[in-house]
C-alpha positions as CSV (number, residue, x, y, z in Angstrom):
1,X,-12.9,30.7,9.6
2,X,-13.5,31.2,5.6
3,X,-14.8,34.9,5.6
4,X,-12.4,36.2,8.2
5,X,-9.8,34.7,5.9
6,X,-11.8,36.7,2.5
7,X,-11.4,39.6,4.6
8,X,-7.9,39.7,4.8
9,X,-7.8,38.6,1.4
10,X,-10.9,38.7,-1.5
11,X,-9.3,36.6,-4.1
12,X,-10.0,33.5,-1.9
13,X,-12.9,31.2,-3.1
14,X,-14.6,28.9,-1.1
15,X,-15.0,26.1,-2.2
16,X,-16.0,22.9,0.5
17,X,-16.5,21.9,3.9
18,X,-17.0,18.3,5.1
19,X,-15.7,16.1,8.7
20,X,-14.1,13.6,8.2
21,X,-11.8,11.3,11.2
22,X,-8.7,10.4,10.7
23,X,-7.5,7.1,12.9
24,X,-10.9,7.4,14.3
25,X,-10.2,11.3,15.2
26,X,-12.9,14.0,14.4
27,X,-12.2,16.2,12.0
28,X,-12.8,19.0,9.8
29,X,-12.2,20.0,6.3
30,X,-12.3,22.5,4.2
31,X,-11.7,23.4,0.4
32,X,-10.5,26.8,-0.8
33,X,-8.4,28.6,-3.9
34,X,-7.1,31.2,-4.4
35,X,-4.9,33.7,-7.1
36,X,-1.6,34.6,-6.2
37,X,0.4,36.3,-9.0
38,X,-1.7,34.8,-11.1
39,X,-1.8,31.1,-10.5
40,X,-4.8,30.5,-9.1
41,X,-4.6,27.4,-5.8
42,X,-6.4,25.2,-4.6
43,X,-6.1,24.5,-0.6
44,X,-7.1,21.4,1.7
45,X,-7.2,22.2,5.6
46,X,-7.4,19.4,8.0
47,X,-8.4,20.8,11.0
48,X,-8.6,17.9,14.3
49,X,-7.7,18.2,18.1
50,X,-6.1,15.3,19.8
51,X,-4.9,15.1,23.6
52,X,-5.4,18.9,23.9
53,X,-3.4,19.8,20.6
54,X,-4.3,21.2,17.8
55,X,-3.2,19.9,14.0
56,X,-4.1,21.3,11.0
57,X,-2.7,19.1,8.2
58,X,-2.4,21.0,4.8
59,X,-2.4,20.3,1.0
60,X,-2.2,22.5,-1.6
61,X,-1.3,22.6,-5.4
62,X,-1.7,25.0,-8.0
63,X,-5.1,24.2,-9.1
64,X,-4.8,22.8,-12.9
65,X,-2.9,19.8,-11.1
66,X,-5.0,19.8,-7.7
67,X,-7.0,16.9,-8.9
68,X,-4.2,14.8,-10.2
69,X,-2.1,14.6,-6.9
70,X,-5.0,14.4,-4.9
71,X,-5.3,10.9,-4.0
72,X,-1.2,11.1,-3.2
73,X,-2.6,14.0,-0.5
74,X,-5.5,12.2,0.8
75,X,-3.4,8.6,2.0
76,X,-0.7,11.2,3.6
77,X,-3.0,12.6,5.4
78,X,-4.8,9.5,6.6
79,X,-1.2,8.4,7.5
80,X,-1.2,11.0,10.0
81,X,-0.5,9.4,13.5
82,X,-0.9,11.0,17.0
83,X,1.2,9.6,19.1
84,X,0.4,10.4,22.7
85,X,2.8,11.4,25.0
86,X,3.4,10.4,28.6
87,X,2.4,12.9,30.6
88,X,-1.2,12.8,27.6
89,X,-1.5,9.1,28.8
90,X,-1.1,10.0,32.5
91,X,-3.9,12.9,32.7
92,X,-6.5,10.3,30.9
93,X,-7.5,9.3,34.9
94,X,-6.5,8.4,38.0
95,X,-6.4,4.3,37.4
96,X,-5.0,5.2,33.6
97,X,-2.1,6.8,35.7
98,X,-1.6,3.4,38.2
99,X,-1.2,1.5,35.4
100,X,1.1,3.1,33.4
101,X,2.9,4.4,36.5
102,X,3.3,0.5,37.8
103,X,4.4,-0.1,33.4
104,X,7.5,2.4,33.3
105,X,8.3,0.9,36.9
106,X,8.4,-2.3,35.8
107,X,10.2,-1.3,32.6
108,X,13.0,0.2,34.1
109,X,13.8,-2.4,36.9
């Protein structure tokens, strides 16, 4: 993916790629730097998939200040919580569908 981005914008410099987890969901993260309007910007993208949906969390900052605010970005990224919808819960398995349906019916009474 970074190579494709570099083909579009040659000023992109790849920095690092790594795996992480957010609330026990596997995530792929990567840093890169880009020059725009004579300013260097550093970007962190965190990509994850949960309940058949993809998410991309992005932190970008002027490179000179990137390290200064990185801990805040890490805290915000780690606080990202995916709440499954009723559809997500129903589609997990047939037995959970029955339990989930009974729970909904009992709450509606």
